N, C-alpha and C positions, 0 to 999 in steps of 0.2 A: 289563620286562613286569610288570604287577601281576596277582596272582591274584584272582579273583572268588570270593566265597563267598555261600551262601544267607543272606539277611538275618537269619534267626533263629539262625544258627550263628556269627555274629560274636562274638568274645570282647569283654569290656569294654574291653580295651586297643585292639583293632581299632576298636571304635565310637568311642572317644575320639580315636584318630588320624585317623579319617575325618572326624569332626566338626571337629577343629582345622584340617585341610586345607581343608575346605569353607568354614569361617569365614574363613580367610586368603584363599582364592580369591574369596569374595564381596566382600572389601574391596580387591581388586586392580582398579584403574581402568585398567590397561594394555590393550594389544591382545589379550592372552591371558587377561584377567580374566573373571570370571563374566558380567558384563553384555555384554561383547563376544561371548562364545560364545553366550549365550542369545539375543542379537539375531538370530543367523542363523536361529533357529527361529521367532521371532515378530516382535513389534514392536521397533524400527521396521523397516519393510520395507527390505531391503538388496539385493534381487535384482530383475531382473538387473543386473549390475555396470555395464554401459554403457548405461543407459536412464534417462530422466527419470521414467517410470512405475515405481514400486517396489512390491514386495509381499513378504510373508514368504517366505523361501527354502524353508521346509518346506511342501510341497503335499500335504496329506493326501488320500488316495484316488488319487493319481497313481502311475504306474509307478516313479518314482524314490524313492518314499517309504521303502522298506526300506533302500536304499543310503544315502540321505541320513541316516537316523537312525543307521546304523552309523558313518558318518563323524563325526556329531555326538557320539556316545558316545565314540569314540576320542579326539576332540579334548578333550572334557570330562575324560576319564580322564587324559590326558597333563597337562592343567592341574592336576588334583588331585595327580598325582605330583610336579609341579614345586612344588606348595605343601606337600609333605611327606607325602602319603598313602603308606602302605606296603601298602595293599590296593586292589583295584579297586572299581568301582561294584558294590555287591551286587545280586544278583538275588533275585526273589521267586518261590519255588516255589509256584505257585497250586494245585498238586494236593495239598498238605499241608493238613490241617485247622488252622485258626487260631482260638484262643480270645481272643487280644488282639493288639494291635499290638506289633511288636518294640521292644526297648529303644531302638534307634536313633532311633525317632520319638517315643517317649513320655517319655524321661528329660528332665526340665526342669532338671537341675542345671547351673548355669552358663549359658552361652549355647549353645543348640541350634539350629544353622542349618537343621535338617530340619524 
């Protein structure tokens, strides 16, 4: 189980670890790699499994929307963990005032997959 932290409270070490894990995951072309997981959400259409007419598995505005995104988040977080992440997907506390984007998104040192 990975702990989740508010995005602005991540330490520089946690940011670096999460970036490295995401970069590794984005370069994984296997069945649990980034593109395989992302394709469940959007293109190419993979659902329903046993049909010739395919569409995106995520159906915004439909009753299954919250459950689908919860499963997608767990799958993505497990893949990040398998890629070396020591923290979970950070959350954004939208009730806190923000003057700038967190370092996770703005630091351009090296390769920043975010």
